[in-house]
gemmi code that builds the backbone of each chain (N, CA, C; Angstrom):
import gemmi

chains = {
    "A": [
        ("MET", (68.075, -87.885, 55.881), (68.935, -87.670, 57.045), (68.252, -88.212, 58.299)),
        ("ALA", (68.928, -89.105, 58.991), (68.332, -89.697, 60.198), (68.350, -88.692, 61.354)),
        ("ASP", (67.457, -88.909, 62.308), (67.379, -88.000, 63.450), (68.567, -88.170, 64.396)),
        ("GLU", (69.014, -89.412, 64.542), (70.164, -89.683, 65.418), (71.080, -90.689, 64.738)),
        ("THR", (72.345, -90.686, 65.124), (73.288, -91.675, 64.597), (73.946, -92.410, 65.758)),
        ("LEU", (74.050, -93.741, 65.586), (74.742, -94.561, 66.579), (75.982, -95.151, 65.920)),
        ("ASP", (77.128, -94.859, 66.497), (78.365, -95.428, 65.979), (78.660, -96.722, 66.720)),
        ("ALA", (78.398, -97.846, 66.065), (78.642, -99.149, 66.694), (79.811, -99.853, 66.015)),
        ("LYS", (80.681, -99.073, 65.385), (81.822, -99.667, 64.678), (82.775, -100.321, 65.689)),
        ("GLY", (83.258, -101.508, 65.330), (84.201, -102.209, 66.201), (83.543, -103.030, 67.293)),
        ("LEU", (82.235, -102.882, 67.441), (81.539, -103.636, 68.491), (81.026, -104.965, 67.943)),
        ("ASN", (81.034, -105.957, 68.813), (80.606, -107.293, 68.418), (79.273, -107.660, 69.076)),
        ("CYS", (78.638, -108.693, 68.537), (77.344, -109.193, 69.038), (77.380, -109.391, 70.551)),
        ("PRO", (76.414, -108.978, 71.339), (75.153, -108.346, 70.922), (75.161, -106.819, 71.119)),
        ("LEU", (76.347, -106.208, 71.276), (76.390, -104.786, 71.638), (75.694, -103.851, 70.642)),
        ("PRO", (75.861, -104.044, 69.304), (75.152, -103.129, 68.400), (73.632, -103.138, 68.624)),
        ("ILE", (73.070, -104.313, 68.853), (71.626, -104.420, 69.080), (71.245, -103.747, 70.408)),
        ("LEU", (72.010, -104.022, 71.462), (71.692, -103.447, 72.780), (71.758, -101.929, 72.739)),
        ("LYS", (72.791, -101.407, 72.064), (72.941, -99.948, 71.996), (71.879, -99.323, 71.091)),
        ("ALA", (71.515, -100.036, 70.025), (70.471, -99.527, 69.122), (69.126, -99.460, 69.846)),
        ("LYS", (68.841, -100.492, 70.630), (67.585, -100.507, 71.379), (67.508, -99.304, 72.328)),
        ("LYS", (68.641, -99.061, 72.999), (68.705, -97.953, 73.941), (68.488, -96.621, 73.214)),
        ("ALA", (69.134, -96.477, 72.051), (69.023, -95.233, 71.280), (67.604, -95.054, 70.737)),
        ("LEU", (66.978, -96.152, 70.306), (65.610, -96.069, 69.768), (64.624, -95.604, 70.835)),
        ("LYS", (64.887, -96.036, 72.066), (64.012, -95.661, 73.184), (63.965, -94.148, 73.384)),
        ("GLU", (65.083, -93.497, 73.039), (65.180, -92.052, 73.232), (64.412, -91.283, 72.151)),
        ("LEU", (64.069, -91.986, 71.060), (63.406, -91.317, 69.940), (61.895, -91.331, 70.101)),
        ("ASP", (61.245, -90.399, 69.392), (59.786, -90.427, 69.328), (59.387, -91.351, 68.180)),
        ("SER", (58.151, -91.799, 68.229), (57.620, -92.632, 67.161), (57.710, -91.861, 65.841)),
        ("GLY", (58.226, -92.517, 64.793), (58.357, -91.861, 63.488), (59.745, -91.298, 63.235)),
        ("GLN", (60.536, -91.140, 64.289), (61.908, -90.658, 64.114), (62.813, -91.813, 63.691)),
        ("THR", (63.971, -91.472, 63.121), (64.841, -92.519, 62.600), (66.216, -92.525, 63.270)),
        ("LEU", (66.781, -93.723, 63.334), (68.114, -93.926, 63.899), (69.023, -94.529, 62.836)),
        ("GLU", (70.151, -93.900, 62.608), (71.150, -94.440, 61.697), (72.185, -95.192, 62.525)),
        ("ILE", (72.502, -96.423, 62.099), (73.479, -97.226, 62.829), (74.643, -97.556, 61.907)),
        ("LEU", (75.852, -97.316, 62.386), (77.051, -97.678, 61.639), (77.724, -98.831, 62.363)),
        ("ALA", (77.956, -99.930, 61.644), (78.523, -101.115, 62.285), (79.562, -101.767, 61.388)),
        ("THR", (80.435, -102.563, 62.019), (81.422, -103.318, 61.249), (81.222, -104.819, 61.428)),
        ("ASP", (80.302, -105.209, 62.293), (80.038, -106.626, 62.559), (79.186, -107.208, 61.425)),
        ("PRO", (79.754, -108.167, 60.638), (78.998, -108.723, 59.511), (77.692, -109.394, 59.970)),
        ("GLY", (77.682, -109.901, 61.221), (76.486, -110.544, 61.753), (75.351, -109.566, 62.005)),
        ("SER", (75.683, -108.265, 62.027), (74.652, -107.278, 62.362), (73.600, -107.157, 61.259)),
        ("VAL", (73.932, -107.569, 60.025), (72.965, -107.474, 58.928), (71.737, -108.326, 59.231)),
        ("LYS", (71.979, -109.605, 59.459), (70.873, -110.518, 59.774), (70.219, -110.149, 61.108)),
        ("ASP", (71.054, -109.751, 62.075), (70.542, -109.458, 63.414), (69.610, -108.246, 63.430)),
        ("PHE", (69.958, -107.196, 62.712), (69.088, -106.014, 62.713), (67.784, -106.275, 61.961)),
        ("GLU", (67.859, -107.136, 60.910), (66.611, -107.506, 60.222), (65.694, -108.256, 61.181)),
        ("ALA", (66.264, -109.221, 61.915), (65.481, -110.008, 62.870), (64.944, -109.118, 63.990)),
        ("PHE", (65.786, -108.195, 64.436), (65.384, -107.257, 65.488), (64.160, -106.451, 65.044)),
        ("CYS", (64.203, -105.949, 63.804), (63.083, -105.136, 63.301), (61.823, -105.973, 63.127)),
        ("ARG", (61.959, -107.163, 62.579), (60.775, -108.025, 62.394), (60.131, -108.345, 63.741)),
        ("THR", (60.948, -108.542, 64.760), (60.422, -108.958, 66.057), (59.844, -107.798, 66.863)),
        ("THR", (60.484, -106.646, 66.767), (60.043, -105.528, 67.606), (59.049, -104.618, 66.893)),
        ("GLY", (58.878, -104.806, 65.564), (57.919, -103.979, 64.833), (58.486, -102.654, 64.365)),
        ("ASN", (59.763, -102.395, 64.674), (60.399, -101.186, 64.144), (60.702, -101.401, 62.655)),
        ("LYS", (60.843, -100.298, 61.909), (60.921, -100.423, 60.458), (62.326, -100.139, 59.932)),
        ("MET", (62.852, -101.113, 59.167), (64.145, -100.912, 58.510), (63.912, -100.067, 57.268)),
        ("VAL", (64.430, -98.868, 57.264), (64.172, -97.950, 56.153), (65.259, -98.042, 55.084)),
        ("GLU", (66.486, -98.214, 55.525), (67.613, -98.281, 54.578), (68.650, -99.268, 55.075)),
        ("THR", (69.266, -99.996, 54.148), (70.466, -100.776, 54.490), (71.484, -100.548, 53.393)),
        ("GLU", (72.720, -100.542, 53.796), (73.787, -100.246, 52.848), (75.036, -100.927, 53.358)),
        ("GLU", (75.859, -101.470, 52.459), (77.129, -102.009, 52.924), (78.218, -101.828, 51.889)),
        ("GLY", (79.413, -101.700, 52.383), (80.557, -101.548, 51.489), (81.805, -101.293, 52.298)),
        ("ASP", (82.920, -101.867, 51.841), (84.201, -101.662, 52.519), (84.184, -102.091, 53.978)),
        ("GLY", (83.427, -103.163, 54.273), (83.386, -103.671, 55.647), (82.584, -102.810, 56.598)),
        ("LEU", (81.869, -101.833, 56.036), (81.036, -100.972, 56.886), (79.560, -101.221, 56.557)),
        ("TYR", (78.765, -101.347, 57.582), (77.332, -101.575, 57.393), (76.574, -100.375, 57.940)),
        ("ARG", (75.555, -99.948, 57.169), (74.773, -98.793, 57.588), (73.306, -99.184, 57.550)),
        ("PHE", (72.620, -98.932, 58.645), (71.188, -99.221, 58.722), (70.469, -97.952, 59.159)),
        ("VAL", (69.274, -97.751, 58.635), (68.417, -96.686, 59.165), (67.114, -97.340, 59.612)),
        ("ILE", (66.828, -97.201, 60.890), (65.636, -97.820, 61.472), (64.687, -96.739, 61.969)),
        ("GLU", (63.425, -96.888, 61.601), (62.411, -95.947, 62.071), (61.721, -96.524, 63.296)),
        ("ARG", (61.642, -95.725, 64.333), (60.927, -96.184, 65.525), (59.431, -96.178, 65.232)),
        ("VAL", (58.814, -97.331, 65.382), (57.392, -97.439, 65.066), (56.558, -97.364, 66.335)),
        ("ALA", (56.831, -98.233, 67.272), (55.982, -98.232, 68.472), (56.591, -97.358, 69.563)),
    ],
    "B": [
        ("MET", (39.886, -118.781, 92.477), (40.556, -118.598, 91.170), (41.675, -117.565, 91.319)),
        ("ALA", (42.822, -117.897, 90.795), (43.950, -116.970, 90.890), (43.699, -115.736, 90.038)),
        ("GLU", (44.409, -114.698, 90.391), (44.282, -113.446, 89.662), (44.684, -113.654, 88.198)),
        ("ALA", (43.890, -113.118, 87.282), (44.193, -113.313, 85.863), (45.441, -112.551, 85.481)),
        ("ASP", (46.247, -113.158, 84.630), (47.445, -112.497, 84.141), (47.175, -112.048, 82.702)),
        ("LEU", (46.966, -110.747, 82.527), (46.549, -110.244, 81.219), (47.722, -109.771, 80.365)),
        ("ASN", (48.927, -109.937, 80.896), (50.104, -109.516, 80.151), (50.450, -110.570, 79.094)),
        ("ASN", (50.432, -110.160, 77.835), (50.667, -111.131, 76.760), (52.043, -111.025, 76.127)),
        ("ALA", (52.955, -110.349, 76.791), (54.306, -110.226, 76.237), (54.951, -111.606, 76.134)),
        ("LYS", (55.870, -111.744, 75.194), (56.650, -112.983, 75.092), (57.588, -113.050, 76.292)),
        ("ARG", (57.827, -114.257, 76.743), (58.669, -114.408, 77.927), (59.714, -115.488, 77.728)),
        ("MET", (60.812, -115.353, 78.447), (61.872, -116.356, 78.395), (62.491, -116.488, 79.785)),
        ("THR", (62.856, -117.698, 80.147), (63.640, -117.877, 81.368), (64.946, -118.591, 81.013)),
        ("ILE", (65.978, -118.301, 81.779), (67.260, -118.994, 81.623), (67.726, -119.423, 83.007)),
        ("ILE", (68.065, -120.689, 83.143), (68.688, -121.154, 84.380), (70.185, -121.111, 84.158)),
        ("CYS", (70.885, -120.345, 84.990), (72.337, -120.169, 84.822), (73.048, -120.976, 85.897)),
        ("THR", (73.783, -122.005, 85.485), (74.384, -122.904, 86.472), (75.905, -122.864, 86.493)),
        ("LYS", (76.500, -122.110, 85.560), (77.962, -122.169, 85.471), (78.593, -120.805, 85.703)),
        ("GLY", (79.754, -120.789, 86.329), (80.342, -119.521, 86.743), (81.712, -119.226, 86.181)),
        ("THR", (82.077, -119.885, 85.078), (83.366, -119.549, 84.474), (83.155, -118.450, 83.432)),
        ("LEU", (84.252, -117.794, 83.079), (84.184, -116.660, 82.153), (83.512, -117.045, 80.833)),
        ("ASP", (83.887, -118.198, 80.278), (83.316, -118.607, 78.992), (81.821, -118.915, 79.108)),
        ("TRP", (81.439, -119.597, 80.178), (80.035, -119.993, 80.336), (79.144, -118.860, 80.828)),
        ("ALA", (79.744, -117.756, 81.220), (78.927, -116.618, 81.650), (78.313, -115.918, 80.432)),
        ("TYR", (78.935, -116.096, 79.267), (78.476, -115.374, 78.083), (77.109, -115.778, 77.530)),
        ("PRO", (76.885, -117.074, 77.257), (75.606, -117.418, 76.606), (74.362, -116.879, 77.326)),
        ("PRO", (74.227, -117.077, 78.650), (73.002, -116.563, 79.276), (72.886, -115.042, 79.237)),
        ("PHE", (73.990, -114.324, 79.427), (73.892, -112.860, 79.434), (73.685, -112.299, 78.022)),
        ("ILE", (74.285, -112.926, 77.017), (74.067, -112.458, 75.642), (72.600, -112.668, 75.252)),
        ("LEU", (72.099, -113.875, 75.495), (70.711, -114.151, 75.092), (69.711, -113.375, 75.946)),
        ("GLY", (70.003, -113.255, 77.236), (69.092, -112.536, 78.130), (68.962, -111.071, 77.752)),
        ("THR", (70.109, -110.403, 77.508), (70.055, -108.977, 77.179), (69.459, -108.758, 75.785)),
        ("THR", (69.791, -109.642, 74.843), (69.256, -109.490, 73.486), (67.745, -109.694, 73.485)),
        ("ALA", (67.286, -110.704, 74.204), (65.838, -110.944, 74.287), (65.140, -109.728, 74.889)),
        ("ALA", (65.725, -109.167, 75.945), (65.124, -107.983, 76.571), (65.068, -106.827, 75.573)),
        ("ALA", (66.122, -106.682, 74.743), (66.140, -105.620, 73.732), (65.065, -105.859, 72.672)),
        ("MET", (64.635, -107.118, 72.534), (63.595, -107.448, 71.561), (62.231, -107.573, 72.238)),
        ("ASP", (62.099, -106.881, 73.358), (60.828, -106.754, 74.076), (60.321, -108.054, 74.711)),
        ("VAL", (61.242, -108.970, 74.984), (60.869, -110.197, 75.679), (61.054, -109.958, 77.180)),
        ("GLU", (60.142, -110.458, 77.980), (60.308, -110.378, 79.436), (61.190, -111.531, 79.881)),
        ("VAL", (62.356, -111.194, 80.431), (63.359, -112.219, 80.720), (63.517, -112.441, 82.227)),
        ("THR", (63.545, -113.700, 82.615), (63.861, -114.083, 83.989), (65.104, -114.955, 83.960)),
        ("MET", (66.123, -114.575, 84.742), (67.321, -115.407, 84.846), (67.416, -115.934, 86.271)),
        ("PHE", (67.588, -117.253, 86.377), (67.666, -117.899, 87.688), (69.088, -118.416, 87.892)),
        ("PHE", (69.754, -117.902, 88.916), (71.169, -118.223, 89.129), (71.324, -119.239, 90.249)),
        ("THR", (71.860, -120.415, 89.891), (71.967, -121.482, 90.870), (73.334, -122.159, 90.787)),
        ("PHE", (73.733, -122.828, 91.830), (75.064, -123.440, 91.934), (76.163, -122.454, 91.483)),
        ("TYR", (77.062, -122.860, 90.588), (78.198, -121.986, 90.268), (77.751, -120.732, 89.528)),
        ("GLY", (76.544, -120.773, 88.967), (76.011, -119.599, 88.291), (75.741, -118.458, 89.256)),
        ("LEU", (75.540, -118.781, 90.524), (75.254, -117.753, 91.531), (76.363, -116.703, 91.580)),
        ("GLY", (77.600, -117.138, 91.374), (78.746, -116.222, 91.404), (78.629, -115.085, 90.400)),
        ("LEU", (77.834, -115.284, 89.339), (77.684, -114.247, 88.313), (76.931, -113.032, 88.841)),
        ("LEU", (76.314, -113.162, 90.016), (75.580, -112.040, 90.598), (76.395, -111.294, 91.646)),
        ("GLU", (77.582, -111.807, 91.954), (78.376, -111.147, 93.000), (78.853, -109.775, 92.536)),
        ("LYS", (78.942, -108.861, 93.509), (79.318, -107.476, 93.191), (80.636, -107.424, 92.434)),
        ("ASP", (81.633, -108.077, 92.977), (82.935, -108.063, 92.324), (83.131, -109.359, 91.557)),
        ("LEU", (83.172, -109.232, 90.249), (83.360, -110.414, 89.413), (84.839, -110.637, 89.164)),
        ("ASP", (85.266, -111.869, 89.327), (86.637, -112.217, 88.981), (86.562, -113.571, 88.279)),
        ("LEU", (85.947, -113.559, 87.090), (85.679, -114.820, 86.400), (86.921, -115.345, 85.702)),
        ("LYS", (87.030, -116.657, 85.709), (88.213, -117.278, 85.117), (87.811, -118.371, 84.135)),
        ("VAL", (88.747, -118.696, 83.260), (88.529, -119.806, 82.341), (89.756, -120.706, 82.402)),
        ("SER", (89.509, -122.028, 82.396), (90.621, -122.968, 82.492), (90.658, -123.894, 81.282)),
        ("PRO", (91.861, -124.130, 80.751), (91.968, -125.089, 79.647), (91.925, -126.537, 80.139)),
        ("LEU", (91.976, -126.724, 81.462), (92.042, -128.079, 82.021), (90.752, -128.845, 81.717)),
        ("GLY", (90.911, -130.001, 81.104), (89.761, -130.830, 80.781), (88.914, -130.251, 79.662)),
        ("ASN", (89.466, -129.299, 78.921), (88.709, -128.676, 77.837), (89.539, -128.673, 76.549)),
        ("PRO", (89.582, -129.837, 75.873), (90.402, -129.924, 74.662), (89.903, -129.028, 73.535)),
        ("ALA", (88.663, -128.524, 73.649), (88.124, -127.648, 72.608), (88.653, -126.231, 72.728)),
        ("MET", (89.277, -125.932, 73.861), (89.739, -124.562, 74.061), (91.083, -124.349, 73.389)),
        ("GLU", (91.012, -123.822, 72.180), (92.234, -123.505, 71.444), (92.327, -122.002, 71.313)),
        ("MET", (93.517, -121.475, 71.511), (93.711, -120.031, 71.418), (94.526, -119.705, 70.172)),
        ("PRO", (94.186, -118.610, 69.491), (95.021, -118.212, 68.372), (96.382, -117.773, 68.888)),
        ("MET", (97.409, -118.462, 68.412), (98.750, -118.145, 68.895), (99.749, -118.328, 67.771)),
        ("MET", (100.592, -117.375, 67.559), (101.648, -117.445, 66.549), (101.098, -117.899, 65.186)),
        ("GLY", (99.959, -117.325, 64.829), (99.401, -117.605, 63.510), (98.675, -118.924, 63.386)),
        ("MET", (98.557, -119.675, 64.491), (97.756, -120.903, 64.431), (96.900, -121.021, 65.687)),
        ("HIS", (96.174, -122.121, 65.762), (95.332, -122.335, 66.944), (95.922, -123.454, 67.772)),
        ("MET", (96.180, -123.148, 69.036), (96.824, -124.145, 69.873), (95.999, -124.499, 71.097)),
        ("GLY", (95.882, -125.789, 71.334), (95.251, -126.270, 72.553), (96.319, -126.462, 73.602)),
        ("MET", (95.889, -126.815, 74.804), (96.890, -127.000, 75.863), (96.726, -128.391, 76.471)),
        ("PRO", (97.807, -129.167, 76.547), (97.687, -130.497, 77.167), (97.241, -130.355, 78.629)),
        ("ASN", (96.431, -131.300, 79.097), (95.946, -131.241, 80.481), (97.094, -131.157, 81.481)),
        ("LEU", (98.186, -131.838, 81.158), (99.328, -131.855, 82.070), (99.877, -130.446, 82.296)),
        ("VAL", (99.782, -129.604, 81.255), (100.224, -128.211, 81.387), (99.128, -127.389, 82.060)),
        ("GLY", (97.868, -127.690, 81.675), (96.725, -126.938, 82.204), (96.615, -126.988, 83.716)),
        ("MET", (97.172, -128.040, 84.323), (97.052, -128.185, 85.785), (98.105, -127.406, 86.550)),
        ("LEU", (99.090, -126.861, 85.851), (100.162, -126.152, 86.553), (99.665, -124.840, 87.154)),
        ("PRO", (100.232, -124.429, 88.298), (99.830, -123.163, 88.905), (100.100, -122.013, 87.936)),
        ("GLY", (99.172, -121.097, 87.859), (99.377, -119.917, 87.015), (98.782, -120.046, 85.615)),
        ("VAL", (98.508, -121.294, 85.193), (98.011, -121.473, 83.826), (96.589, -120.924, 83.682)),
        ("THR", (95.758, -121.136, 84.696), (94.392, -120.601, 84.639), (94.422, -119.073, 84.544)),
        ("GLY", (95.289, -118.468, 85.347), (95.419, -117.007, 85.310), (95.895, -116.529, 83.950)),
        ("GLY", (96.844, -117.250, 83.374), (97.379, -116.881, 82.070), (96.336, -117.022, 80.975)),
        ("ALA", (95.615, -118.143, 80.997), (94.573, -118.378, 79.992), (93.462, -117.335, 80.120)),
        ("THR", (93.131, -116.970, 81.361), (92.091, -115.969, 81.604), (92.515, -114.610, 81.056)),
        ("ALA", (93.775, -114.245, 81.320), (94.287, -112.958, 80.833), (94.257, -112.922, 79.309)),
        ("MET", (94.626, -114.052, 78.700), (94.657, -114.131, 77.245), (93.237, -113.985, 76.673)),
        ("MET", (92.287, -114.662, 77.301), (90.894, -114.598, 76.846), (90.346, -113.179, 76.996)),
        ("LYS", (90.625, -112.546, 78.135), (90.117, -111.185, 78.368), (90.719, -110.205, 77.366)),
        ("ASN", (91.973, -110.429, 77.038), (92.651, -109.593, 76.056), (91.981, -109.713, 74.685)),
        ("MET", (91.650, -110.961, 74.294), (90.974, -111.186, 73.017), (89.582, -110.560, 73.005)),
        ("ILE", (88.891, -110.690, 74.134), (87.535, -110.138, 74.261), (87.563, -108.636, 73.998)),
        ("LYS", (88.550, -107.975, 74.572), (88.677, -106.535, 74.417), (89.016, -106.169, 72.979)),
        ("LYS", (89.977, -106.902, 72.427), (90.459, -106.616, 71.076), (89.362, -106.784, 70.035)),
        ("LYS", (88.472, -107.750, 70.241), (87.454, -108.059, 69.237), (86.152, -107.295, 69.461)),
        ("GLY", (86.143, -106.350, 70.390), (84.918, -105.578, 70.608), (83.795, -106.386, 71.216)),
        ("VAL", (84.150, -107.477, 71.924), (83.135, -108.277, 72.616), (82.890, -107.635, 73.983)),
        ("ALA", (81.633, -107.583, 74.381), (81.278, -106.972, 75.666), (81.908, -107.748, 76.812)),
        ("SER", (82.209, -107.056, 77.911), (82.630, -107.772, 79.115), (81.377, -108.271, 79.820)),
        ("ILE", (81.538, -109.247, 80.708), (80.378, -109.761, 81.439), (79.783, -108.656, 82.316)),
        ("GLU", (80.654, -107.812, 82.879), (80.171, -106.683, 83.695), (79.233, -105.789, 82.875)),
        ("GLU", (79.653, -105.519, 81.625), (78.849, -104.670, 80.726), (77.499, -105.307, 80.428)),
        ("LEU", (77.527, -106.602, 80.118), (76.283, -107.297, 79.768), (75.355, -107.378, 80.970)),
        ("ARG", (75.937, -107.588, 82.149), (75.125, -107.682, 83.356), (74.484, -106.338, 83.656)),
        ("GLU", (75.251, -105.270, 83.450), (74.715, -103.924, 83.637), (73.556, -103.677, 82.667)),
        ("ALA", (73.748, -104.128, 81.406), (72.681, -103.980, 80.413), (71.444, -104.762, 80.838)),
        ("ALA", (71.660, -105.929, 81.429), (70.530, -106.749, 81.900), (69.771, -106.013, 82.999)),
        ("VAL", (70.504, -105.407, 83.925), (69.866, -104.659, 85.010), (69.052, -103.492, 84.430)),
        ("LEU", (69.685, -102.748, 83.491), (69.033, -101.566, 82.930), (67.813, -101.922, 82.088)),
        ("SER", (67.793, -103.132, 81.522), (66.638, -103.486, 80.693), (65.622, -104.332, 81.471)),
        ("ASP", (65.688, -104.223, 82.786), (64.682, -104.854, 83.651), (64.614, -106.374, 83.542)),
        ("VAL", (65.740, -107.006, 83.255), (65.765, -108.461, 83.320), (65.601, -108.847, 84.797)),
        ("ARG", (64.688, -109.770, 85.045), (64.457, -110.207, 86.419), (65.530, -111.245, 86.768)),
        ("MET", (66.299, -110.954, 87.815), (67.369, -111.868, 88.183), (67.113, -112.439, 89.567)),
        ("ILE", (67.073, -113.757, 89.629), (66.763, -114.438, 90.883), (67.957, -115.254, 91.345)),
        ("ALA", (68.394, -114.998, 92.578), (69.463, -115.797, 93.180), (68.817, -116.952, 93.933)),
        ("CYS", (69.368, -118.132, 93.749), (68.814, -119.336, 94.375), (69.111, -119.335, 95.880)),
        ("GLN", (68.055, -119.362, 96.673), (68.183, -119.340, 98.136), (69.012, -120.513, 98.655)),
        ("MET", (68.733, -121.680, 98.108), (69.444, -122.879, 98.559), (70.946, -122.759, 98.303)),
        ("THR", (71.321, -122.210, 97.133), (72.744, -122.053, 96.813), (73.408, -121.028, 97.730)),
        ("LEU", (72.682, -119.947, 98.047), (73.210, -118.962, 98.999), (73.562, -119.649, 100.312)),
        ("ASP", (72.654, -120.477, 100.798), (72.889, -121.209, 102.046), (74.068, -122.167, 101.906)),
        ("LEU", (74.013, -122.941, 100.814), (75.014, -123.988, 100.599), (76.431, -123.429, 100.548)),
        ("PHE", (76.621, -122.347, 99.817), (77.957, -121.779, 99.659), (78.235, -120.639, 100.644)),
        ("GLU", (77.334, -120.463, 101.597), (77.483, -119.431, 102.627), (77.745, -118.050, 102.030)),
        ("LYS", (76.840, -117.656, 101.132), (76.908, -116.317, 100.547), (75.731, -115.505, 101.075)),
        ("LYS", (75.929, -114.178, 101.128), (74.867, -113.316, 101.634), (74.326, -112.438, 100.509)),
        ("LYS", (73.086, -111.961, 100.709), (72.485, -111.090, 99.697), (73.333, -109.834, 99.508)),
        ("GLU", (74.015, -109.405, 100.581), (74.863, -108.200, 100.514), (76.054, -108.394, 99.570)),
        ("ASP", (76.425, -109.666, 99.322), (77.538, -109.921, 98.400), (77.110, -109.735, 96.947)),
        ("MET", (75.783, -109.683, 96.748), (75.247, -109.676, 95.379), (74.916, -108.248, 94.937)),
        ("ILE", (74.803, -108.048, 93.624), (74.444, -106.735, 93.099), (73.024, -106.367, 93.539)),
        ("ASP", (72.725, -105.065, 93.489), (71.392, -104.600, 93.876), (70.365, -104.978, 92.819)),
        ("GLY", (69.145, -105.045, 93.242), (68.053, -105.231, 92.293), (67.730, -106.681, 91.982)),
        ("ILE", (68.375, -107.604, 92.704), (68.039, -109.001, 92.449), (66.994, -109.479, 93.452)),
        ("GLU", (66.392, -110.610, 93.118), (65.450, -111.242, 94.041), (66.087, -112.527, 94.538)),
        ("ILE", (65.539, -113.050, 95.630), (65.972, -114.358, 96.092), (64.768, -115.283, 96.015)),
        ("GLY", (64.977, -116.462, 95.492), (63.847, -117.379, 95.346), (64.314, -118.805, 95.171)),
        ("GLY", (63.367, -119.670, 94.962), (63.690, -121.083, 94.806), (63.089, -121.664, 93.544)),
        ("ALA", (63.088, -122.987, 93.487), (62.636, -123.695, 92.292), (61.204, -123.313, 91.910)),
        ("ALA", (60.347, -123.134, 92.904), (58.941, -122.813, 92.598), (58.812, -121.426, 91.980)),
        ("THR", (59.694, -120.513, 92.396), (59.687, -119.159, 91.823), (60.033, -119.220, 90.340)),
        ("TRP", (61.066, -120.027, 90.024), (61.415, -120.194, 88.606), (60.271, -120.887, 87.863)),
        ("MET", (59.722, -121.920, 88.494), (58.667, -122.720, 87.844), (57.489, -121.849, 87.431)),
        ("GLU", (57.111, -120.927, 88.308), (55.969, -120.062, 87.998), (56.252, -119.244, 86.734)),
        ("SER", (57.479, -118.708, 86.625), (57.865, -117.960, 85.431), (57.937, -118.874, 84.215)),
        ("ALA", (58.532, -120.041, 84.424), (58.757, -120.964, 83.307), (57.444, -121.414, 82.672)),
        ("LEU", (56.433, -121.633, 83.506), (55.144, -122.112, 82.987), (54.470, -121.075, 82.104)),
        ("LYS", (54.817, -119.807, 82.317), (54.202, -118.734, 81.534), (55.097, -118.302, 80.375)),
        ("SER", (56.219, -119.003, 80.189), (57.200, -118.549, 79.208), (57.113, -119.301, 77.888)),
        ("ASP", (57.603, -118.637, 76.841), (57.648, -119.239, 75.520), (58.942, -120.021, 75.327)),
        ("ILE", (59.988, -119.591, 76.029), (61.296, -120.239, 75.912), (61.860, -120.434, 77.317)),
        ("ASN", (62.322, -121.646, 77.604), (63.020, -121.903, 78.863), (64.344, -122.588, 78.555)),
        ("LEU", (65.433, -121.959, 78.969), (66.756, -122.504, 78.661), (67.518, -122.855, 79.930)),
        ("TYR", (68.316, -123.898, 79.825), (69.187, -124.324, 80.936), (70.622, -124.238, 80.449)),
        ("MET", (71.417, -123.454, 81.129), (72.808, -123.303, 80.677), (73.785, -123.546, 81.811)),
    ],
}
model = gemmi.Model(1)
for chain_id, residues in chains.items():
    chain = gemmi.Chain(chain_id)
    for i, (resn, *xyz) in enumerate(residues, 1):
        res = gemmi.Residue()
        res.name, res.seqid = resn, gemmi.SeqId(i, " ")
        for name, pos in zip(("N", "CA", "C"), xyz):
            atom = gemmi.Atom()
            atom.name, atom.element = name, gemmi.Element(name[0])
            atom.pos, atom.b_iso = gemmi.Position(*pos), 0.0
            res.add_atom(atom)
        chain.add_residue(res)
    model.add_chain(chain)
structure = gemmi.Structure()
structure.add_model(model)
structure.setup_entities()
């Protein structure tokens, strides 16, 4: 169970990333953020976001046009 | 010897030269995304790009001289002949149509992206020369911006990993 959930359904690039960054800032190191998105581009974008910022992608899941990511705040 | 700069963060600058609704997107999308990815971003607004810093935005898009601008209409994609694009009211109509699509598709508005840029500490510089040239005042612009010139951008650009001109 993630510590916080961000509903980014219906939002297009770059809003899911911008909102996720904002939500991650509110978390302590080690806490997790669950993101729900419908933007197919968010799959590649969140992977790139995690590789670049050092945050950790803990879970990814997709089905029925819905994408779910769980990111752990590292730094 | 100049003061040492010990900050090793990645940096990016963008020169924003265009002020239409469509051209406002690339710099604000990349600027805000880079900031979200811990990049220090400097945006330099010059010529028509300066308008993107004005308090009240009323950005427009015109099909005139832009054969690539096709809108989804009646199940297909339609461009507009220049002869029609020049008629009064067409720019307003095309702008309304574009804004409607932006909303429907969950695309951020420029106001939203600019607000995100401000909140994520993107450094925004209004070109002094353009302010003079177009007789605009700092009071017409949003809060939190700086005013500077080519050398101000150059100093940032020399320390940056990415420099873009849009």
